[in-house]
PDB file as gemmi writes it, atoms N, CA and C in Angstrom:
CRYST1    1.000    1.000    1.000  90.00  90.00  90.00 P 1                      
ATOM      1  N   MET A   1     -24.082  13.491  -6.089  1.00  0.00           N  
ATOM      2  CA  MET A   1     -23.286  13.263  -7.286  1.00  0.00           C  
ATOM      3  C   MET A   1     -22.481  14.514  -7.650  1.00  0.00           C  
ATOM      4  N   GLU A   2     -23.074  15.658  -7.386  1.00  0.00           N  
ATOM      5  CA  GLU A   2     -22.405  16.924  -7.691  1.00  0.00           C  
ATOM      6  C   GLU A   2     -21.122  17.064  -6.871  1.00  0.00           C  
ATOM      7  N   THR A   3     -21.135  16.575  -5.643  1.00  0.00           N  
ATOM      8  CA  THR A   3     -19.957  16.671  -4.779  1.00  0.00           C  
ATOM      9  C   THR A   3     -18.805  15.854  -5.348  1.00  0.00           C  
ATOM     10  N   LEU A   4     -19.093  14.648  -5.818  1.00  0.00           N  
ATOM     11  CA  LEU A   4     -18.047  13.818  -6.412  1.00  0.00           C  
ATOM     12  C   LEU A   4     -17.460  14.475  -7.664  1.00  0.00           C  
ATOM     13  N   LYS A   5     -18.310  15.105  -8.454  1.00  0.00           N  
ATOM     14  CA  LYS A   5     -17.836  15.796  -9.656  1.00  0.00           C  
ATOM     15  C   LYS A   5     -16.928  16.953  -9.280  1.00  0.00           C  
ATOM     16  N   ARG A   6     -17.295  17.699  -8.244  1.00  0.00           N  
ATOM     17  CA  ARG A   6     -16.471  18.825  -7.802  1.00  0.00           C  
ATOM     18  C   ARG A   6     -15.129  18.341  -7.264  1.00  0.00           C  
ATOM     19  N   ILE A   7     -15.132  17.240  -6.529  1.00  0.00           N  
ATOM     20  CA  ILE A   7     -13.874  16.685  -6.011  1.00  0.00           C  
ATOM     21  C   ILE A   7     -12.990  16.243  -7.161  1.00  0.00           C  
ATOM     22  N   TRP A   8     -13.579  15.543  -8.143  1.00  0.00           N  
ATOM     23  CA  TRP A   8     -12.816  15.083  -9.308  1.00  0.00           C  
ATOM     24  C   TRP A   8     -12.204  16.261 -10.052  1.00  0.00           C  
ATOM     25  N   LEU A   9     -12.986  17.304 -10.288  1.00  0.00           N  
ATOM     26  CA  LEU A   9     -12.484  18.472 -11.005  1.00  0.00           C  
ATOM     27  C   LEU A   9     -11.382  19.182 -10.221  1.00  0.00           C  
ATOM     28  N   PHE A  10     -11.511  19.225  -8.904  1.00  0.00           N  
ATOM     29  CA  PHE A  10     -10.485  19.840  -8.070  1.00  0.00           C  
ATOM     30  C   PHE A  10      -9.134  19.162  -8.282  1.00  0.00           C  
ATOM     31  N   TYR A  11      -9.116  17.825  -8.197  1.00  0.00           N  
ATOM     32  CA  TYR A  11      -7.865  17.098  -8.375  1.00  0.00           C  
ATOM     33  C   TYR A  11      -7.394  17.124  -9.825  1.00  0.00           C  
ATOM     34  N   TYR A  12      -8.317  17.015 -10.772  1.00  0.00           N  
ATOM     35  CA  TYR A  12      -7.954  17.022 -12.184  1.00  0.00           C  
ATOM     36  C   TYR A  12      -7.293  18.341 -12.570  1.00  0.00           C  
ATOM     37  N   GLU A  13      -7.886  19.433 -12.160  1.00  0.00           N  
ATOM     38  CA  GLU A  13      -7.311  20.743 -12.476  1.00  0.00           C  
ATOM     39  C   GLU A  13      -5.987  20.950 -11.756  1.00  0.00           C  
ATOM     40  N   GLY A  14      -5.888  20.463 -10.532  1.00  0.00           N  
ATOM     41  CA  GLY A  14      -4.640  20.606  -9.783  1.00  0.00           C  
ATOM     42  C   GLY A  14      -3.493  19.847 -10.427  1.00  0.00           C  
ATOM     43  N   PHE A  15      -3.755  18.615 -10.847  1.00  0.00           N  
ATOM     44  CA  PHE A  15      -2.693  17.820 -11.470  1.00  0.00           C  
ATOM     45  C   PHE A  15      -2.363  18.300 -12.880  1.00  0.00           C  
ATOM     46  N   SER A  16      -3.353  18.801 -13.592  1.00  0.00           N  
ATOM     47  CA  SER A  16      -3.071  19.252 -14.962  1.00  0.00           C  
ATOM     48  C   SER A  16      -2.287  20.559 -14.988  1.00  0.00           C  
ATOM     49  N   SER A  17      -2.437  21.390 -13.961  1.00  0.00           N  
ATOM     50  CA  SER A  17      -1.701  22.652 -13.930  1.00  0.00           C  
ATOM     51  C   SER A  17      -0.414  22.560 -13.119  1.00  0.00           C  
ATOM     52  N   MET A  18       0.000  21.361 -12.786  1.00  0.00           N  
ATOM     53  CA  MET A  18       1.185  21.160 -11.963  1.00  0.00           C  
ATOM     54  C   MET A  18       2.463  21.456 -12.762  1.00  0.00           C  
ATOM     55  N   THR A  19       3.450  21.974 -12.066  1.00  0.00           N  
ATOM     56  CA  THR A  19       4.726  22.271 -12.720  1.00  0.00           C  
ATOM     57  C   THR A  19       5.536  20.980 -12.875  1.00  0.00           C  
ATOM     58  N   SER A  20       6.642  21.084 -13.583  1.00  0.00           N  
ATOM     59  CA  SER A  20       7.488  19.904 -13.778  1.00  0.00           C  
ATOM     60  C   SER A  20       8.088  19.435 -12.455  1.00  0.00           C  
ATOM     61  N   MET A  21       8.362  20.358 -11.536  1.00  0.00           N  
ATOM     62  CA  MET A  21       8.882  19.975 -10.227  1.00  0.00           C  
ATOM     63  C   MET A  21       7.844  19.180  -9.442  1.00  0.00           C  
ATOM     64  N   GLY A  22       6.600  19.615  -9.503  1.00  0.00           N  
ATOM     65  CA  GLY A  22       5.526  18.900  -8.821  1.00  0.00           C  
ATOM     66  C   GLY A  22       5.325  17.507  -9.379  1.00  0.00           C  
ATOM     67  N   ARG A  23       5.385  17.386 -10.691  1.00  0.00           N  
ATOM     68  CA  ARG A  23       5.235  16.067 -11.324  1.00  0.00           C  
ATOM     69  C   ARG A  23       6.384  15.154 -10.934  1.00  0.00           C  
ATOM     70  N   ALA A  24       7.594  15.692 -10.881  1.00  0.00           N  
ATOM     71  CA  ALA A  24       8.750  14.880 -10.487  1.00  0.00           C  
ATOM     72  C   ALA A  24       8.607  14.406  -9.050  1.00  0.00           C  
ATOM     73  N   LEU A  25       8.093  15.258  -8.185  1.00  0.00           N  
ATOM     74  CA  LEU A  25       7.896  14.856  -6.798  1.00  0.00           C  
ATOM     75  C   LEU A  25       6.826  13.775  -6.677  1.00  0.00           C  
ATOM     76  N   TRP A  26       5.749  13.884  -7.459  1.00  0.00           N  
ATOM     77  CA  TRP A  26       4.730  12.848  -7.429  1.00  0.00           C  
ATOM     78  C   TRP A  26       5.262  11.513  -7.968  1.00  0.00           C  
ATOM     79  N   VAL A  27       6.086  11.566  -8.989  1.00  0.00           N  
ATOM     80  CA  VAL A  27       6.708  10.335  -9.500  1.00  0.00           C  
ATOM     81  C   VAL A  27       7.585   9.721  -8.425  1.00  0.00           C  
ATOM     82  N   LEU A  28       8.340  10.540  -7.707  1.00  0.00           N  
ATOM     83  CA  LEU A  28       9.177  10.047  -6.622  1.00  0.00           C  
ATOM     84  C   LEU A  28       8.339   9.407  -5.516  1.00  0.00           C  
ATOM     85  N   ILE A  29       7.225  10.014  -5.174  1.00  0.00           N  
ATOM     86  CA  ILE A  29       6.336   9.449  -4.154  1.00  0.00           C  
ATOM     87  C   ILE A  29       5.770   8.109  -4.601  1.00  0.00           C  
ATOM     88  N   ILE A  30       5.343   8.019  -5.852  1.00  0.00           N  
ATOM     89  CA  ILE A  30       4.768   6.770  -6.360  1.00  0.00           C  
ATOM     90  C   ILE A  30       5.816   5.665  -6.406  1.00  0.00           C  
ATOM     91  N   VAL A  31       7.032   5.980  -6.828  1.00  0.00           N  
ATOM     92  CA  VAL A  31       8.107   4.984  -6.856  1.00  0.00           C  
ATOM     93  C   VAL A  31       8.423   4.524  -5.433  1.00  0.00           C  
ATOM     94  N   LYS A  32       8.470   5.440  -4.495  1.00  0.00           N  
ATOM     95  CA  LYS A  32       8.749   5.085  -3.105  1.00  0.00           C  
ATOM     96  C   LYS A  32       7.664   4.163  -2.550  1.00  0.00           C  
ATOM     97  N   LEU A  33       6.409   4.471  -2.812  1.00  0.00           N  
ATOM     98  CA  LEU A  33       5.319   3.603  -2.356  1.00  0.00           C  
ATOM     99  C   LEU A  33       5.391   2.228  -3.002  1.00  0.00           C  
ATOM    100  N   PHE A  34       5.743   2.182  -4.282  1.00  0.00           N  
ATOM    101  CA  PHE A  34       5.888   0.904  -4.968  1.00  0.00           C  
ATOM    102  C   PHE A  34       6.979   0.065  -4.303  1.00  0.00           C  
ATOM    103  N   VAL A  35       8.100   0.689  -4.010  1.00  0.00           N  
ATOM    104  CA  VAL A  35       9.196  -0.039  -3.364  1.00  0.00           C  
ATOM    105  C   VAL A  35       8.773  -0.512  -1.986  1.00  0.00           C  
ATOM    106  N   MET A  36       8.109   0.342  -1.230  1.00  0.00           N  
ATOM    107  CA  MET A  36       7.715  -0.031   0.120  1.00  0.00           C  
ATOM    108  C   MET A  36       6.728  -1.189   0.141  1.00  0.00           C  
ATOM    109  N   PHE A  37       5.718  -1.127  -0.702  1.00  0.00           N  
ATOM    110  CA  PHE A  37       4.640  -2.098  -0.608  1.00  0.00           C  
ATOM    111  C   PHE A  37       4.807  -3.326  -1.485  1.00  0.00           C  
ATOM    112  N   VAL A  38       5.579  -3.251  -2.544  1.00  0.00           N  
ATOM    113  CA  VAL A  38       5.704  -4.397  -3.448  1.00  0.00           C  
ATOM    114  C   VAL A  38       7.058  -5.071  -3.281  1.00  0.00           C  
ATOM    115  N   VAL A  39       8.122  -4.345  -3.478  1.00  0.00           N  
ATOM    116  CA  VAL A  39       9.455  -4.946  -3.476  1.00  0.00           C  
ATOM    117  C   VAL A  39       9.809  -5.476  -2.094  1.00  0.00           C  
ATOM    118  N   LEU A  40       9.619  -4.674  -1.062  1.00  0.00           N  
ATOM    119  CA  LEU A  40       9.955  -5.140   0.278  1.00  0.00           C  
ATOM    120  C   LEU A  40       9.078  -6.318   0.698  1.00  0.00           C  
ATOM    121  N   ARG A  41       7.816  -6.289   0.323  1.00  0.00           N  
ATOM    122  CA  ARG A  41       6.903  -7.386   0.665  1.00  0.00           C  
ATOM    123  C   ARG A  41       7.353  -8.694   0.007  1.00  0.00           C  
ATOM    124  N   VAL A  42       7.741  -8.628  -1.243  1.00  0.00           N  
ATOM    125  CA  VAL A  42       8.106  -9.835  -1.984  1.00  0.00           C  
ATOM    126  C   VAL A  42       9.407 -10.439  -1.460  1.00  0.00           C  
ATOM    127  N   PHE A  43      10.400  -9.604  -1.203  1.00  0.00           N  
ATOM    128  CA  PHE A  43      11.716 -10.127  -0.879  1.00  0.00           C  
ATOM    129  C   PHE A  43      12.005 -10.273   0.614  1.00  0.00           C  
ATOM    130  N   PHE A  44      11.370  -9.484   1.462  1.00  0.00           N  
ATOM    131  CA  PHE A  44      11.746  -9.500   2.871  1.00  0.00           C  
ATOM    132  C   PHE A  44      10.660  -9.997   3.813  1.00  0.00           C  
ATOM    133  N   PHE A  45       9.413  -9.741   3.505  1.00  0.00           N  
ATOM    134  CA  PHE A  45       8.342 -10.102   4.420  1.00  0.00           C  
ATOM    135  C   PHE A  45       7.525 -11.255   3.850  1.00  0.00           C  
ATOM    136  N   LYS A  46       8.005 -12.442   4.051  1.00  0.00           N  
ATOM    137  CA  LYS A  46       7.302 -13.630   3.588  1.00  0.00           C  
ATOM    138  C   LYS A  46       6.087 -13.880   4.490  1.00  0.00           C  
ATOM    139  N   PRO A  47       5.021 -14.411   3.950  1.00  0.00           N  
ATOM    140  CA  PRO A  47       3.858 -14.715   4.785  1.00  0.00           C  
ATOM    141  C   PRO A  47       4.215 -15.763   5.841  1.00  0.00           C  
ATOM    142  N   ALA A  48       4.098 -15.391   7.092  1.00  0.00           N  
ATOM    143  CA  ALA A  48       4.521 -16.259   8.187  1.00  0.00           C  
ATOM    144  C   ALA A  48       3.567 -17.432   8.402  1.00  0.00           C  
ATOM    145  N   LEU A  49       2.316 -17.254   8.061  1.00  0.00           N  
ATOM    146  CA  LEU A  49       1.336 -18.300   8.320  1.00  0.00           C  
ATOM    147  C   LEU A  49       1.056 -19.180   7.107  1.00  0.00           C  
ATOM    148  N   ALA A  50       1.816 -19.028   6.051  1.00  0.00           N  
ATOM    149  CA  ALA A  50       1.570 -19.806   4.836  1.00  0.00           C  
ATOM    150  C   ALA A  50       1.891 -21.281   5.020  1.00  0.00           C  
ATOM    151  N   LYS A  51       2.747 -21.596   5.983  1.00  0.00           N  
ATOM    152  CA  LYS A  51       3.128 -23.002   6.167  1.00  0.00           C  
ATOM    153  C   LYS A  51       2.066 -23.806   6.909  1.00  0.00           C  
ATOM    154  N   TYR A  52       1.056 -23.145   7.468  1.00  0.00           N  
ATOM    155  CA  TYR A  52      -0.021 -23.843   8.175  1.00  0.00           C  
ATOM    156  C   TYR A  52      -1.199 -24.038   7.238  1.00  0.00           C  
ATOM    157  N   ASP A  53      -1.810 -25.222   7.315  1.00  0.00           N  
ATOM    158  CA  ASP A  53      -2.872 -25.569   6.370  1.00  0.00           C  
ATOM    159  C   ASP A  53      -4.259 -25.120   6.831  1.00  0.00           C  
ATOM    160  N   THR A  54      -4.564 -25.350   8.083  1.00  0.00           N  
ATOM    161  CA  THR A  54      -5.918 -25.082   8.562  1.00  0.00           C  
ATOM    162  C   THR A  54      -5.969 -23.779   9.353  1.00  0.00           C  
ATOM    163  N   PRO A  55      -7.133 -23.189   9.448  1.00  0.00           N  
ATOM    164  CA  PRO A  55      -7.274 -21.986  10.273  1.00  0.00           C  
ATOM    165  C   PRO A  55      -6.977 -22.246  11.750  1.00  0.00           C  
ATOM    166  N   GLU A  56      -7.280 -23.460  12.208  1.00  0.00           N  
ATOM    167  CA  GLU A  56      -7.004 -23.790  13.602  1.00  0.00           C  
ATOM    168  C   GLU A  56      -5.504 -23.808  13.875  1.00  0.00           C  
ATOM    169  N   ALA A  57      -4.738 -24.361  12.938  1.00  0.00           N  
ATOM    170  CA  ALA A  57      -3.280 -24.389  13.102  1.00  0.00           C  
ATOM    171  C   ALA A  57      -2.709 -22.983  13.062  1.00  0.00           C  
ATOM    172  N   LYS A  58      -3.264 -22.138  12.197  1.00  0.00           N  
ATOM    173  CA  LYS A  58      -2.808 -20.752  12.126  1.00  0.00           C  
ATOM    174  C   LYS A  58      -3.099 -20.014  13.426  1.00  0.00           C  
ATOM    175  N   SER A  59      -4.303 -20.199  13.948  1.00  0.00           N  
ATOM    176  CA  SER A  59      -4.646 -19.511  15.190  1.00  0.00           C  
ATOM    177  C   SER A  59      -3.807 -20.015  16.351  1.00  0.00           C  
ATOM    178  N   GLN A  60      -3.498 -21.288  16.374  1.00  0.00           N  
ATOM    179  CA  GLN A  60      -2.644 -21.836  17.432  1.00  0.00           C  
ATOM    180  C   GLN A  60      -1.233 -21.255  17.338  1.00  0.00           C  
ATOM    181  N   ALA A  61      -0.715 -21.105  16.152  1.00  0.00           N  
ATOM    182  CA  ALA A  61       0.614 -20.521  15.978  1.00  0.00           C  
ATOM    183  C   ALA A  61       0.637 -19.064  16.431  1.00  0.00           C  
ATOM    184  N   VAL A  62      -0.426 -18.330  16.137  1.00  0.00           N  
ATOM    185  CA  VAL A  62      -0.499 -16.936  16.584  1.00  0.00           C  
ATOM    186  C   VAL A  62      -0.562 -16.863  18.097  1.00  0.00           C  
ATOM    187  N   ILE A  63      -1.351 -17.710  18.700  1.00  0.00           N  
ATOM    188  CA  ILE A  63      -1.463 -17.723  20.167  1.00  0.00           C  
ATOM    189  C   ILE A  63      -0.113 -18.052  20.800  1.00  0.00           C  
ATOM    190  N   GLU A  64       0.586 -19.041  20.273  1.00  0.00           N  
ATOM    191  CA  GLU A  64       1.884 -19.418  20.842  1.00  0.00           C  
ATOM    192  C   GLU A  64       2.896 -18.278  20.720  1.00  0.00           C  
ATOM    193  N   ASN A  65       2.867 -17.551  19.610  1.00  0.00           N  
ATOM    194  CA  ASN A  65       3.829 -16.448  19.436  1.00  0.00           C  
ATOM    195  C   ASN A  65       3.452 -15.235  20.280  1.00  0.00           C  
ATOM    196  N   LEU A  66       2.202 -15.044  20.556  1.00  0.00           N  
ATOM    197  CA  LEU A  66       1.789 -13.930  21.399  1.00  0.00           C  
ATOM    198  C   LEU A  66       2.126 -14.164  22.866  1.00  0.00           C  
ATOM    199  N   VAL A  67       2.106 -15.416  23.279  1.00  0.00           N  
ATOM    200  CA  VAL A  67       2.374 -15.748  24.678  1.00  0.00           C  
ATOM    201  C   VAL A  67       3.858 -15.638  25.000  1.00  0.00           C  
ATOM    202  N   LYS A  68       4.715 -15.838  24.032  1.00  0.00           N  
ATOM    203  CA  LYS A  68       6.172 -15.816  24.273  1.00  0.00           C  
ATOM    204  C   LYS A  68       6.627 -14.522  24.869  1.00  0.00           C  
TER     205      LYS A  68                                                      
END                                                                             
């Protein structure tokens, strides 16, 4: 338990003493990750197997696409 507390304090102290430039960079990283994982997923990468109802149909579709 002591190790987890030390890890938490390490990050807490690091983020609390961060400069404004560091905070701006972290905000930029978080926005970039949000765009990559949420926005692109919603608009560009539709679930390909959603049109199949059963697991057997899904597995058959995967097999057919792998063989091509």
